[in-house]
N, C-alpha and C positions, 0 to 999 in steps of 0.2 A: 208680618203685617198688622196693626189692628181692624176688627170691625169699624171704625171709622175710617180709616184709608183706605177701604176693600170700595165703602160705601161711597167716599169723594170720590174714589177711580171712577166707579162705577157713570159718576152726575160728570166728570170731566170725558166720560164715554159720549154723553147723553148731551152735553152741550156740544160738545166737536156737531153729532148726525144736525140738533137742532140749529145750528150755525150753517153747516153745509146746505140742506133743505130751506134755509131764508136765503141764501143765497143763489140756491135754483130758484126760487120762488121772485125773487128779484132780478133774475133774466128775465123771467114770463111778465112780468111787471114793466120792464123797460120795454118790452114787443110790447105790450098793449096800447105804452104808451104811442109809440109808435102809430100804433093804427090808428088811435084818435085821433092823433094831429093831422093824420092825411086823410080824418074822415070826417073832421072837425066836430069829433064830441066829445061834449067837456071832460075832464078828469072826473070832474066828481059825482059820483054817483049814488045817493046814499038808500036808493033800492038794494044795490046789490052788495053797500057793503052791511044793513043792517040781514042778509042774509048770509055774510063770511061769521057774522057775531053771532045767529042765531046756530051755525053750525061748530060754532067751535064750543059753544053752552051745549052742544049737546054731545059732545063729547066724553060728557061726563055727568053724576049722578049726585056728585058732593056740591052742596050750594055754595060753598065757600073758594072752589074748584072755580064753579059755572064764573063769579065773579072772578077769578084771577085770568082765566082763561080769557073772558072780554076784556077786561083790560089791557091785557099782552097786546091783544087783536086790535085793540084800538090806536092801540099806537105801530104795529106791525104797517096797519091801513093808512095812518096818516105817512110811516116813512114811505110807503109804496105811492102815494102823489107827489111826495119828493118827486119820486124817482122819476113819474110818469112826465114830467115837465120838460 
């Protein structure tokens, strides 16, 4: 197996872990959506979104990675809002 194949296998394993974690996150998001509906709380919480973005950006010191994580988390948050409805 070539070095590239080994690295791609690592990516495949990591992608599986990321997907498993996102599915688990989505399950919690759906529960949050139920609580918000029950309690009459709006789906969107700009303050909370910015906390999540800040936490994602804090996961690395590399500026390009910070921007990439922010973009990814903005997408995750947008999809979470769809699942909360």
